[in-house]
FIRO-297343 format. One record per residue (C-alpha): x, y, z. Coordinates in steps of 0.02 Angstrom, whole numbers, padded with zeros to 5 digits, always signed. Example, Ala and Ser with C-alpha at 12.3 -4.5 7.8 and 13.67 -1.06 7.14 Angstrom:
2
+00615-00225+00390/+00684-00053+00357/
This chain:
293
+00000+00000+00000/+00057+00178-00032/+00005+00253+00135/-00097+00232+00294/-00191+00380+00368/-00252+00375+00547/-00351+00492+00659/-00292+00474+00839/-00423+00533+00963/-00392+00620+01130/-00466+00562+01295/-00536+00631+01457/-00550+00547+01627/-00731+00541+01683/-00668+00480+01852/-00491+00451+01917/-00441+00372+02083/-00267+00329+02146/-00264+00173+02254/-00082+00163+02304/+00098+00164+02249/+00187+00006+02191/+00367-00043+02233/+00419-00003+02054/+00363+00178+02075/+00205+00166+01970/+00036+00206+02048/-00114+00090+02052/-00265+00180+01981/-00448+00155+01945/-00521+00267+01811/-00651+00279+01675/-00574+00341+01513/-00677+00416+01373/-00625+00455+01193/-00671+00624+01119/-00672+00685+00940/-00522+00803+00957/-00384+00714+00860/-00212+00715+00784/-00188+00649+00607/-00043+00536+00560/+00008+00476+00387/+00127+00328+00364/+00219+00313+00197/+00343+00175+00147/+00525+00228+00158/+00696+00149+00183/+00730+00246+00342/+00625+00307+00489/+00579+00492+00493/+00449+00607+00571/+00383+00775+00512/+00267+00878+00623/+00145+01018+00584/+00033+01116+00701/+00148+01120+00852/+00337+01127+00866/+00392+00956+00927/+00553+00855+00927/+00562+00730+00784/+00696+00616+00857/+00695+00489+01000/+00623+00621+01116/+00458+00598+01023/+00354+00447+01076/+00309+00415+00893/+00490+00375+00849/+00515+00274+01009/+00358+00175+00970/+00411+00141+00791/+00581+00079+00849/+00502-00030+00983/+00388-00109+00851/+00536-00139+00735/+00632-00225+00875/+00481-00330+00921/+00458-00385+00740/+00644-00411+00709/+00638-00298+00557/+00755-00169+00482/+00647-00054+00377/+00578+00122+00385/+00432+00240+00358/+00402+00424+00330/+00280+00482+00463/+00184+00645+00445/+00100+00715+00601/-00035+00849+00603/-00039+00896+00788/-00202+00964+00856/-00211+00889+01033/-00118+01008+01149/+00042+00941+01226/+00050+00918+01415/-00138+00942+01433/-00196+00782+01516/-00286+00732+01356/-00176+00584+01308/-00110+00659+01147/+00059+00572+01155/-00023+00406+01196/-00146+00427+01053/-00003+00460+00932/+00090+00307+00996/-00066+00199+00974/-00087+00265+00796/+00095+00225+00761/+00076+00045+00818/-00079+00020+00711/-00017+00119+00561/+00151+00032+00549/+00073-00137+00584/-00032-00108+00428/+00105-00026+00324/+00234-00161+00359/+00110-00305+00351/+00159-00370+00522/-00008-00450+00563/-00001-00417+00750/-00169-00431+00840/-00232-00284+00943/-00191-00380+01102/-00010-00392+01043/-00004-00206+01008/-00081-00169+01179/+00059-00267+01264/+00191-00173+01166/+00103-00008+01200/+00097-00040+01388/+00287-00042+01393/+00288+00135+01322/+00146+00219+01418/+00001+00171+01529/-00133+00257+01422/-00078+00180+01256/-00177+00017+01273/-00335+00120+01301/-00299+00231+01150/-00285+00075+01042/-00466+00027+01080/-00547+00190+01139/-00729+00219+01178/-00783+00206+01360/-00668+00096+01464/-00632+00055+01647/-00443+00052+01672/-00358-00023+01825/-00182-00075+01874/-00069+00063+01810/-00200+00095+01677/-00159-00055+01568/-00296-00175+01629/-00449-00129+01527/-00633-00174+01540/-00746-00112+01399/-00902-00020+01454/-01057+00017+01349/-01011+00165+01238/-01083+00331+01288/-01181+00426+01154/-01097+00572+01064/-01130+00695+01205/-01059+00871+01193/-00896+00910+01281/-00808+01077+01305/-00621+01084+01341/-00523+01228+01416/-00334+01228+01439/-00233+01369+01519/-00076+01436+01434/+00040+01318+01528/+00074+01131+01536/+00080+01013+01684/+00205+00872+01716/+00115+00711+01762/+00271+00651+01854/+00273+00810+01960/+00089+00790+02006/+00110+00610+02062/+00270+00656+02156/+00171+00784+02258/+00023+00668+02290/+00009+00620+02473/-00083+00454+02481/-00066+00444+02670/-00177+00596+02684/-00310+00526+02569/-00482+00546+02645/-00579+00555+02483/-00600+00430+02343/-00709+00457+02189/-00849+00330+02166/-00777+00232+02020/-00890+00081+02042/-01046+00190+02049/-00992+00279+01889/-00969+00113+01797/-01141+00056+01859/-01221+00216+01793/-01138+00193+01624/-01196+00012+01614/-01374+00071+01654/-01364+00208+01524/-01391+00340+01660/-01249+00451+01599/-01337+00612+01654/-01303+00563+01835/-01115+00542+01811/-01070+00719+01873/-01154+00684+02040/-01024+00554+02086/-00869+00584+01980/-00702+00649+02042/-00517+00659+02008/-00394+00616+02147/-00257+00719+02064/-00354+00883+02065/-00304+00930+02242/-00119+00921+02195/-00134+01011+02029/-00246+01147+02103/-00123+01173+02246/+00020+01199+02123/-00085+01300+02000/-00219+01398+02097/-00284+01481+01938/-00358+01314+01887/-00459+01300+02046/-00524+01477+02022/-00583+01443+01845/-00661+01277+01896/-00759+01362+02037/-00815+01497+01915/-00881+01366+01794/-00968+01272+01934/-01051+01434+01991/-01118+01453+01814/-01206+01287+01840/-01090+01184+01730/-01031+01005+01768/-00841+01024+01761/-00694+00910+01799/-00506+00906+01767/-00439+00776+01647/-00292+00668+01702/-00157+00765+01793/-00218+00923+01707/-00218+01061+01669/-00365+01041+01548/-00538+01064+01622/-00691+00994+01534/-00878+01025+01540/-00970+00861+01510/-01132+00816+01425/-01230+00974+01453/-01333+01076+01330/-01293+01253+01382/-01359+01410+01301/-01265+01490+01159/-01251+01649+01261/-01170+01561+01409/-01051+01465+01296/-00995+01625+01210/-00973+01707+01381/-00862+01565+01443/-00761+01550+01283/-00732+01738+01268/-00682+01757+01451/-00559+01612+01446/-00480+01661+01280/-00448+01835+01348/-00347+01748+01484/-00247+01657+01350/-00337+01491+01370/-00364+01368+01227/-00543+01305+01209/-00627+01170+01106/-00807+01116+01076/-00828+00934+01029/-00916+00769+01057/-00883+00604+01142/-00814+00469+01027/-00842+00280+01026/-00669+00235+00959/-00487+00278+00990/-00426+00272+00810/-00494+00286+00632/-00390+00198+00500/-00391+00235+00314/-00279+00124+00207/-00236+00180+00031/-00167+00050-00090/
């Protein structure tokens, strides 16, 4: 085939709990992950060597980029010595808690698996992906999923309908490692109701999700970045169901039909502060593949 084109969709965490820390330094989590229609686009073209070109955001195109690391990991796993020209159109903000890097890695595994004719099953790709990042196995399947362990043990949930979602990211990034480093599990006196959320999703009662959701990392991120807490409280006071995704800093408004006037008010106010905003929908898949012979 001449090329493979893939849309790699971002994610939000409808609920995120941290259970404990393992001896290897990773944290045990319970979370419900949800794909959204915000996406990067990747094109994979046959070539004798491995290369990456990026548009939309300035990014490294060497081993510092997870796309290149993923491609090399797949080559090593397959025992191959070949290449590909990879073109990235970057739309998912970097360091936003939206899983953009993981989505790109998942697209790379699938795209090169097709391009090179490797024939690996999705379960094989999920195992390879888990060695590169905890969210990659989810991004390979997408939709609505309960993730446990370090995020690599996945249980599919009934897909939510294409509900509206509004994203808002401040003009700074957050380091996931820094957030977990500052998380004090000994002081934990609050745990989001993950099991209740999964029960609601299985019943189709998605409107009730905001009554019980939560994100265990918010207290750390808000302590380090008080502006986030202020904006979240402002949105809540406007009557909007809002949560932080992952380790932040992106906030999202979930599944609500708000008036055009209120949406314009929120968008205008945040953009004046230098925030990035996005209006989209929930998505029932993590990737969309288009092969061209």
